[in-house]
C-alpha beads as a LAMMPS data file, in Angstrom:
LAMMPS data file: protein, C-alpha beads

226 atoms
225 bonds

1 atom types
1 bond types

-500.0 500.0 xlo xhi
-500.0 500.0 ylo yhi
-500.0 500.0 zlo zhi

Masses

1 110.0

Atoms # bond

1 1 1 6.588 -7.716 21.811
2 1 1 3.172 -9.260 21.420
3 1 1 -0.197 -8.037 22.552
4 1 1 -3.350 -10.063 23.152
5 1 1 -5.890 -9.303 20.481
6 1 1 -9.565 -10.130 20.634
7 1 1 -11.821 -9.047 17.822
8 1 1 -14.605 -6.833 19.102
9 1 1 -17.812 -5.962 17.343
10 1 1 -18.011 -2.413 16.078
11 1 1 -20.863 -1.689 18.492
12 1 1 -18.969 -2.859 21.585
13 1 1 -17.811 0.070 23.734
14 1 1 -14.082 0.475 24.293
15 1 1 -13.314 -0.599 27.855
16 1 1 -10.510 1.907 28.331
17 1 1 -6.727 1.790 28.431
18 1 1 -5.093 -0.445 31.007
19 1 1 -2.521 1.012 33.355
20 1 1 0.795 -0.701 32.813
21 1 1 -0.296 -2.216 29.496
22 1 1 2.393 -2.672 26.813
23 1 1 2.897 0.397 24.617
24 1 1 4.650 1.296 21.393
25 1 1 6.366 4.518 20.379
26 1 1 5.184 6.454 17.333
27 1 1 7.008 9.272 15.508
28 1 1 5.673 12.723 16.369
29 1 1 5.503 13.574 12.652
30 1 1 2.747 10.963 12.360
31 1 1 0.411 13.223 14.347
32 1 1 1.788 16.580 13.210
33 1 1 2.017 16.013 9.463
34 1 1 0.849 12.619 8.193
35 1 1 -2.493 11.889 9.908
36 1 1 -4.041 15.267 8.934
37 1 1 -3.466 14.312 5.273
38 1 1 -5.094 10.879 5.428
39 1 1 -8.782 10.814 4.538
40 1 1 -9.185 7.133 3.581
41 1 1 -10.033 4.678 6.360
42 1 1 -8.166 1.964 4.441
43 1 1 -4.975 4.010 4.323
44 1 1 -5.327 4.961 7.996
45 1 1 -5.705 1.361 9.192
46 1 1 -2.844 0.112 7.017
47 1 1 -0.507 2.910 8.110
48 1 1 -1.134 2.390 11.817
49 1 1 -0.881 -1.405 11.568
50 1 1 2.404 -1.282 9.657
51 1 1 3.850 1.051 12.293
52 1 1 2.659 -1.355 14.982
53 1 1 4.158 -4.372 13.207
54 1 1 7.587 -2.814 12.683
55 1 1 7.692 -1.924 16.380
56 1 1 6.951 -5.558 17.187
57 1 1 9.775 -6.700 14.910
58 1 1 12.556 -4.360 15.924
59 1 1 11.767 -0.798 14.869
60 1 1 11.343 1.333 11.756
61 1 1 14.148 -0.539 9.948
62 1 1 12.191 -3.828 9.964
63 1 1 10.658 -4.977 6.654
64 1 1 7.030 -6.129 6.654
65 1 1 5.712 -8.806 4.287
66 1 1 2.518 -8.070 2.384
67 1 1 1.387 -11.629 3.125
68 1 1 1.701 -10.939 6.860
69 1 1 -0.452 -7.827 6.526
70 1 1 -3.126 -9.734 4.624
71 1 1 -3.219 -12.341 7.425
72 1 1 -3.212 -9.894 10.342
73 1 1 -6.581 -10.051 12.120
74 1 1 -6.011 -6.611 13.664
75 1 1 -6.142 -5.293 10.114
76 1 1 -8.629 -7.712 8.556
77 1 1 -11.316 -7.319 11.204
78 1 1 -11.996 -3.570 10.781
79 1 1 -11.687 -3.860 6.989
80 1 1 -14.634 -6.236 6.707
81 1 1 -17.826 -4.699 5.378
82 1 1 -20.850 -5.666 7.551
83 1 1 -23.210 -7.904 5.643
84 1 1 -20.795 -8.483 2.757
85 1 1 -19.331 -11.949 2.078
86 1 1 -16.278 -10.427 0.365
87 1 1 -12.959 -10.817 2.093
88 1 1 -11.178 -7.538 2.965
89 1 1 -8.066 -8.216 0.855
90 1 1 -9.039 -5.605 -1.744
91 1 1 -9.469 -2.904 0.903
92 1 1 -6.136 -3.783 2.518
93 1 1 -4.354 -3.613 -0.850
94 1 1 -6.083 -0.310 -1.589
95 1 1 -4.773 1.065 1.720
96 1 1 -1.281 -0.156 0.861
97 1 1 -1.449 1.441 -2.585
98 1 1 -2.506 4.748 -1.039
99 1 1 0.268 4.604 1.569
100 1 1 2.856 3.838 -1.127
101 1 1 1.514 6.638 -3.335
102 1 1 1.695 9.089 -0.429
103 1 1 5.272 8.085 0.323
104 1 1 4.578 6.641 3.775
105 1 1 5.700 3.164 2.705
106 1 1 8.337 1.839 0.308
107 1 1 7.217 -1.255 -1.598
108 1 1 9.623 -3.715 -3.208
109 1 1 9.776 -7.282 -4.490
110 1 1 12.249 -9.950 -3.342
111 1 1 12.758 -12.382 -6.249
112 1 1 14.360 -15.801 -5.824
113 1 1 14.099 -17.800 -9.034
114 1 1 10.403 -18.108 -9.792
115 1 1 9.373 -17.056 -6.291
116 1 1 8.493 -13.439 -5.664
117 1 1 7.354 -11.888 -2.399
118 1 1 6.248 -8.311 -1.776
119 1 1 7.616 -6.355 1.180
120 1 1 7.339 -2.887 2.672
121 1 1 9.649 -0.541 4.532
122 1 1 8.516 2.511 6.415
123 1 1 9.838 5.436 4.371
124 1 1 12.881 6.800 6.211
125 1 1 16.159 8.135 4.862
126 1 1 17.980 5.055 6.097
127 1 1 15.482 2.675 4.511
128 1 1 15.594 4.541 1.182
129 1 1 19.374 4.261 1.129
130 1 1 19.241 0.591 2.111
131 1 1 16.683 -0.219 -0.568
132 1 1 18.781 1.554 -3.218
133 1 1 21.902 -0.349 -2.117
134 1 1 20.068 -3.696 -2.147
135 1 1 18.741 -2.926 -5.630
136 1 1 22.300 -2.278 -6.873
137 1 1 23.498 -5.459 -5.184
138 1 1 26.066 -3.629 -3.067
139 1 1 24.342 -4.657 0.184
140 1 1 22.905 -8.086 0.933
141 1 1 19.200 -8.092 1.846
142 1 1 18.244 -9.054 5.424
143 1 1 17.976 -12.808 5.945
144 1 1 14.228 -12.553 6.486
145 1 1 13.880 -11.783 2.765
146 1 1 15.809 -14.887 1.639
147 1 1 13.950 -17.938 0.343
148 1 1 17.003 -20.140 -0.144
149 1 1 20.763 -20.212 0.146
150 1 1 21.255 -17.211 -2.156
151 1 1 20.150 -13.632 -1.536
152 1 1 17.108 -12.564 -3.564
153 1 1 17.090 -9.932 -6.272
154 1 1 15.484 -6.734 -4.978
155 1 1 13.258 -4.721 -7.287
156 1 1 11.636 -1.468 -6.097
157 1 1 7.961 -0.973 -6.824
158 1 1 7.335 0.992 -9.996
159 1 1 5.070 4.047 -9.725
160 1 1 1.491 2.858 -9.280
161 1 1 -1.703 4.357 -10.600
162 1 1 -2.159 6.586 -7.546
163 1 1 1.327 8.077 -7.756
164 1 1 1.069 8.517 -11.531
165 1 1 -2.252 10.281 -11.099
166 1 1 -0.927 12.686 -8.473
167 1 1 2.249 13.346 -10.475
168 1 1 0.483 14.006 -13.766
169 1 1 -3.178 14.871 -13.144
170 1 1 -3.818 16.330 -9.693
171 1 1 -4.367 15.633 -5.991
172 1 1 -6.238 12.536 -4.851
173 1 1 -9.547 12.773 -3.033
174 1 1 -11.227 9.848 -1.219
175 1 1 -13.749 9.532 -4.082
176 1 1 -10.997 9.490 -6.721
177 1 1 -8.968 6.991 -4.713
178 1 1 -11.973 4.679 -4.582
179 1 1 -12.609 5.041 -8.332
180 1 1 -8.960 4.346 -9.177
181 1 1 -8.971 1.393 -6.788
182 1 1 -11.964 -0.085 -8.631
183 1 1 -10.270 0.504 -11.982
184 1 1 -7.220 -1.410 -10.734
185 1 1 -9.542 -4.363 -10.153
186 1 1 -11.164 -4.093 -13.600
187 1 1 -8.261 -3.277 -15.932
188 1 1 -4.596 -4.291 -16.362
189 1 1 -2.177 -1.942 -14.609
190 1 1 -0.450 -1.060 -17.891
191 1 1 -3.800 0.090 -19.355
192 1 1 -4.289 2.557 -16.513
193 1 1 -0.744 3.862 -16.872
194 1 1 -1.140 4.298 -20.639
195 1 1 -4.551 5.938 -20.232
196 1 1 -3.035 8.471 -17.829
197 1 1 -0.294 9.067 -20.398
198 1 1 -2.884 9.702 -23.128
199 1 1 -4.798 12.110 -20.897
200 1 1 -1.582 14.063 -20.334
201 1 1 -0.680 13.995 -24.047
202 1 1 -4.072 15.431 -25.028
203 1 1 -4.121 17.792 -22.020
204 1 1 -7.367 16.242 -20.771
205 1 1 -6.291 15.910 -17.165
206 1 1 -9.280 14.353 -15.425
207 1 1 -10.219 10.922 -14.151
208 1 1 -13.441 11.099 -16.155
209 1 1 -11.434 11.260 -19.380
210 1 1 -9.096 8.479 -18.219
211 1 1 -11.980 6.203 -17.271
212 1 1 -13.615 6.872 -20.658
213 1 1 -10.422 5.710 -22.383
214 1 1 -10.414 2.529 -20.300
215 1 1 -14.074 1.846 -21.025
216 1 1 -13.498 2.331 -24.768
217 1 1 -10.520 -0.021 -24.733
218 1 1 -12.529 -2.679 -22.931
219 1 1 -15.392 -2.450 -25.474
220 1 1 -13.604 -1.680 -28.748
221 1 1 -10.253 -3.295 -28.050
222 1 1 -7.091 -1.529 -27.003
223 1 1 -5.332 0.228 -29.855
224 1 1 -8.473 0.786 -31.939
225 1 1 -9.471 4.359 -32.771
226 1 1 -11.547 6.008 -30.076

Bonds

1 1 1 2
2 1 2 3
3 1 3 4
4 1 4 5
5 1 5 6
6 1 6 7
7 1 7 8
8 1 8 9
9 1 9 10
10 1 10 11
11 1 11 12
12 1 12 13
13 1 13 14
14 1 14 15
15 1 15 16
16 1 16 17
17 1 17 18
18 1 18 19
19 1 19 20
20 1 20 21
21 1 21 22
22 1 22 23
23 1 23 24
24 1 24 25
25 1 25 26
26 1 26 27
27 1 27 28
28 1 28 29
29 1 29 30
30 1 30 31
31 1 31 32
32 1 32 33
33 1 33 34
34 1 34 35
35 1 35 36
36 1 36 37
37 1 37 38
38 1 38 39
39 1 39 40
40 1 40 41
41 1 41 42
42 1 42 43
43 1 43 44
44 1 44 45
45 1 45 46
46 1 46 47
47 1 47 48
48 1 48 49
49 1 49 50
50 1 50 51
51 1 51 52
52 1 52 53
53 1 53 54
54 1 54 55
55 1 55 56
56 1 56 57
57 1 57 58
58 1 58 59
59 1 59 60
60 1 60 61
61 1 61 62
62 1 62 63
63 1 63 64
64 1 64 65
65 1 65 66
66 1 66 67
67 1 67 68
68 1 68 69
69 1 69 70
70 1 70 71
71 1 71 72
72 1 72 73
73 1 73 74
74 1 74 75
75 1 75 76
76 1 76 77
77 1 77 78
78 1 78 79
79 1 79 80
80 1 80 81
81 1 81 82
82 1 82 83
83 1 83 84
84 1 84 85
85 1 85 86
86 1 86 87
87 1 87 88
88 1 88 89
89 1 89 90
90 1 90 91
91 1 91 92
92 1 92 93
93 1 93 94
94 1 94 95
95 1 95 96
96 1 96 97
97 1 97 98
98 1 98 99
99 1 99 100
100 1 100 101
101 1 101 102
102 1 102 103
103 1 103 104
104 1 104 105
105 1 105 106
106 1 106 107
107 1 107 108
108 1 108 109
109 1 109 110
110 1 110 111
111 1 111 112
112 1 112 113
113 1 113 114
114 1 114 115
115 1 115 116
116 1 116 117
117 1 117 118
118 1 118 119
119 1 119 120
120 1 120 121
121 1 121 122
122 1 122 123
123 1 123 124
124 1 124 125
125 1 125 126
126 1 126 127
127 1 127 128
128 1 128 129
129 1 129 130
130 1 130 131
131 1 131 132
132 1 132 133
133 1 133 134
134 1 134 135
135 1 135 136
136 1 136 137
137 1 137 138
138 1 138 139
139 1 139 140
140 1 140 141
141 1 141 142
142 1 142 143
143 1 143 144
144 1 144 145
145 1 145 146
146 1 146 147
147 1 147 148
148 1 148 149
149 1 149 150
150 1 150 151
151 1 151 152
152 1 152 153
153 1 153 154
154 1 154 155
155 1 155 156
156 1 156 157
157 1 157 158
158 1 158 159
159 1 159 160
160 1 160 161
161 1 161 162
162 1 162 163
163 1 163 164
164 1 164 165
165 1 165 166
166 1 166 167
167 1 167 168
168 1 168 169
169 1 169 170
170 1 170 171
171 1 171 172
172 1 172 173
173 1 173 174
174 1 174 175
175 1 175 176
176 1 176 177
177 1 177 178
178 1 178 179
179 1 179 180
180 1 180 181
181 1 181 182
182 1 182 183
183 1 183 184
184 1 184 185
185 1 185 186
186 1 186 187
187 1 187 188
188 1 188 189
189 1 189 190
190 1 190 191
191 1 191 192
192 1 192 193
193 1 193 194
194 1 194 195
195 1 195 196
196 1 196 197
197 1 197 198
198 1 198 199
199 1 199 200
200 1 200 201
201 1 201 202
202 1 202 203
203 1 203 204
204 1 204 205
205 1 205 206
206 1 206 207
207 1 207 208
208 1 208 209
209 1 209 210
210 1 210 211
211 1 211 212
212 1 212 213
213 1 213 214
214 1 214 215
215 1 215 216
216 1 216 217
217 1 217 218
218 1 218 219
219 1 219 220
220 1 220 221
221 1 221 222
222 1 222 223
223 1 223 224
224 1 224 225
225 1 225 226
């Protein structure tokens, strides 16, 4: 199913729904449980666009390529910051990270030789089981994931900074999510993971302490005494 899309300016009024226009079905739990938890506009846009894309490609069992999300004008257009020349890729990736951390999406890599592509499943019981089976090699990945004559190796996404923070430090707020997102841009992922580990080891469970560790490593060199 395809729908005509025309980018509208943010100030343009919505002209209303069209009778008989194409529609998609959304799980009731989206409105009852998930949407009330989402406070980031990036996560909201990414979540709704992924659900739209899987409906276009066959239902909740369809995998979605990260590259396709980064190209999708329905997602790129609202992610642009007025007056800023920066492309919205960072905001889209931030939304994806938040959705993965929340458990809405399952992220995994499909590796064929030196080629690696990143994909997402909507988190359902069936998709979790399928991803586990593909990782073990007991089930062949869908052909859409193949880049050659042989099936790719499937590797689930390791816990990211958002999930590690929630698991070890505390709940995410929009401000914290933005600060962690900026840190992901500025520091290697393994630094953030190790800094969270140090904060837990010293029982200093706050982002302020974690960011201080990262700043010290960037100035003094990682591994030097604080």
